[in-house]
N, C-alpha and C positions, 0 to 999 in steps of 0.2 A: 505494499499500499506507501506508497509513494507522494500521498499527499503529506508534505514535509506539515505538520503535528507534534510537541509535546503536552498538551494538553492533550487528561483522559476524557476531558468532557464536553471533547471534540472529534470523538476519533466513533461513535455516533452517525454520523451524518457518513461516510466515508468507506466505511471498513465494506459497506457490501457495494463499491463498485470497481470495479476488475480495469488494473493498471499495473502494464508495461515497467518490468524494474527500474529502466535505462528511464523514465518517463520522470520527473522532479514535477513538480507542484508547486510553488509555496502557498502559504494558507497566514503566515507570517511576517510583518513588514522587516524582521532580521536579517528571515531567509530571504523575501526578494531581494532586498539590498544588494545578500553578497553575489547570486547567481544573476545580477542586471548588471555589470560597469555600467554597458554604454551605457541604460537608459534610466537607471537611478540615481541624475540628477531633477528627476520628479520629488524626490524628498520635502527638498528643497521649499520651503516654503515663502521664500520670498524668490524666489525665479517666475513660479508661479505664477506670483501678484506683480513682476516687472513685467515678464509677456503681454500680462492683459491692460499695461496700461495703470495702474490702482496708484495711486498714491501708498506711498509704502516706501521703511528702511529701515536698516538693521537701528536697537536701539545703542545712543553718544550721539544720533542725529536726529534731533526733535521734529514733531509733526508742527505744521505751526497753528493749524487747529484742531479741534478734541470736539466731544471725543473720537479713541481711537479704539483698535482690538487690539491687545496684546499675545503674543505668543510665543513658540521656543518657533526656530527658525529648519530645526529640521526636530524631531517626537518622532524617532521609531517604537518608540515603546505606545502610541497610541494615548484614549481616551479624552482627551484636551490637559493634561496634563502642565502644568504650568499659565493655561494662558486667566488673560482676565480686560475688561473693559477699558480702561484710563481716561478718563473724565479731564483731568485738565494737568498745566504742568506742573503742579505741585506732586499730580499720583504719578505719573510720569516719570520723574527726579526719583518719587517716593519709592518706584518697582523697576527701574531702567535696569537693565541684568544682562552683562555676555550675554550672546550666541539666543540672545531673541528678537525680534521684528516687531513693528506695526505697522497694519496699514491702517486703511480705510474703513469704518465701520459700516456695514453691508445691514441691509435691513434687506424682509419677506422670509420665504418657505426654503430651509434647509433640508437637499435632496444630497442623498447619494443615489449614484448610479455603478451599476459591475456592468461593465463592458467589456463583451468580446473582441480582439481585433489579432487582424489572421492577414502580415505583412505590410502593415501602419494602414490598412482601413477596417473603420467600428462593419460585424456582423453583425453584431447582436446586444441591444442593450435595456435595464432595466432600471427605473427607477423606485427610491424609498423616502419616501416625506416621514423627516423625525419632527415628534410634538416633543419639542422642551420642556422639561419641568424646571429650571433651574440649574444655575452654579455651571452650566456646562453638561449639565445631567440627561437624560432623553428620560419621561414616560414612556413613550414606544413610537417604534416605524414600520409603517403600511405602507408593504409591501408594490414593486409594481403599481404606481401611480402614474397618470396620465399627468406631462407635464409642458407648459406652455413650447412649441411648437422652433422659437426665435432660439428659450434656452438650448437644447435638443440642439438645437442647430448650432450655438455656441460650446456645445463640449468637441461635437463629432468634427468640428473646424481644425480646432484645439488639438485634437489628439491627433488628426490626418497630417496637422502644419508638423508639428512638433516631434513624433511621433514616429518616420516613414517607415521606418525598416524595424518595429518595433513586433512581435507576433505573443500572445499569450493573456492573460486578464489583466483588470484594471478597473481602480473601484475610482472616485473621484465626486469629491463633497462641493456643495455649491449652496452659497444663498441669493438670493434675487438675480439669480440667473449667473454667475460669476464662481471664477471655479477659488475654492481655495485652499485644496489643498490634494494632494492623490496620492492611489498606494498600486506599485505590480502585484498588486493579486486581487481574488476577488472578498466579498465579504461575507466570516467565514460566521458569520453570529444567524443567517440564515439559507442558509443554501436548502432547506427543507423546502421549504415555501416557494423555489422557485417550478416554475415543467416540470415536470418530468422527463427527465432524460437530461437532464441537465450540467449533472456528475462528468454523463458518458462525454456527450458532449463538448466541455471543460479538455478531460482527458485527447480526448482528438485535438482538438487547439494547438496543446501541447509538444503534437505529431506532424504541426501542419499543415490540418487540414481540419472544416468546420460543421458538421453531422447533425443541426439542430432535428429535435423530432416535430413534429407536426404541431406538441402544444405552444413545443417552446418559437416557433411561427408566428402563431396568432398570440401568446403570451400574452395570454387577458386569465392567471388565476391573479384573485387575492389574496391574501397573509395576512399577519399582523406579528408582530414581536416588541411583546412588551416587559420590560425592565424594573424590574428590582432595584434602587440605589436605596444605600445607607449609609452610620455611620458607628464605626465599631468605639463598643466601651471597653473594652478590652482588649488583651497582648496581637489576638487572633482571630479563625475563629472556627467552628465544625462542618463540616457536612452535617444537617440530617441523613436519617438509616436509610436508603436509598430502593429501599421496597417501599416506604410509608412515601418516597416522591414519587416514583412510579404510580403507583395508588393512585397521587394525584392528576399524575398525563393520562390516566386512566381515565377518569371520569369527566375529567372536564374536558377528553378527544384532544386532545395536543399532540401538534405530534413531537415535540421535544421541550421535556428543563432542561439549560445551563446550568452550572455556577461554578461560573467564572473565577474562582480566586482557587489558591493552595493551602490545605491546612496546613499552621506548625510553621510554613515562613510571619514574620508579623505587617499586620496589615499596611501598612505603612510602605514596606517594602510593594506595595503592588500598584502597579499604573492606576491614575486618578486623578477626572475631571475634580476642579475646586470643589465642587457640591457635595463632594461626595462617592463609595464604589460600590460598583456594580457584582449585585452578592448572587444577581440569578434570573433568568431568560427566558422571555413564558411562549414558545412557536406555535400557532393556530391556522388554522381558514377563520376563528369566530370571533371578533375583540372579548362583547362577553364573554366567551367563557375563559377569553388570555385572565381576562383584570379583577375575576373570579379565584381563577389562580394563584394569582401572584398572591391575593389578601386568603387564601389555604396556605400560604406557604410561609408566610410571619407566624404566623402561629404554631409552625414548624423548626423554623427558627426559632425562633424566641426560645423556645422549649432547650436548646441547645445554646442559645447564642444571647452576650447580652450589650444589647445595639438598640440604636432607635432609629425609625424608619423617615425616608423623605421624601417619600414616592404617595400622592395619595392618588386614591383612586381614583378617575373620575374616564366620561368618554370626551 
């Protein structure tokens, strides 16, 4: 199974997909960065902003007007670590840091798009809408939604102009039709929400061919990835008994439940946005059932951990 992942909670997605041993498909950015020396520049968020003509600069060059958005130029560990809005010059001076950048503050929907690219040409894509819940966290993601045609065209044109010889999966995040970051892999939080045959098509892509299923060609499968964020009151976390988690998954007709943290490792060593830590994810076709599962999981989690939830259940 040459889908490169060291995370046991992700293996449920890939164990049933056949993949030749010589085909390596990155699922984490540290693997994608290592495997793609020619294209790894996409992880430079300052370069991404500059190529679009956005107002931006590394810290040390002060903005001319505020507010602006501040973030690390590189963040291979993801999850919005080190991000913040800088409201004024005093705020900028207080948080000015080496290796960080600022850019104009964008407004609009937060869209995450997975893209299949073959020889520099976009051959398939799927857009997902993020519903924010503050501090860089998200209440949920609504998978495979429509976006304005101009926004999609902007993304496709950027990829085909700047990555003319790339073959593989790619993820781009956009706000208000502007690209804020890119990754040389697909989103591994919700591959089970994509149409049947997605992973088989990905395996083919990394062998130089693209063979989507009829469902992928139509691409009208909708799904939801509901997230639980929280903050610890202890050094580290313990996962609830897996039999209880599996019963919860079955009861709510979910595709998967993920607990994306490693037991025994201090909470502070996990990458996280300013607003909290990602503790669990609930993927399924029915939003209400995903939300109910999150509420039920809180009880399981509270039975073995001291923590506080920052995610309110809402639709």
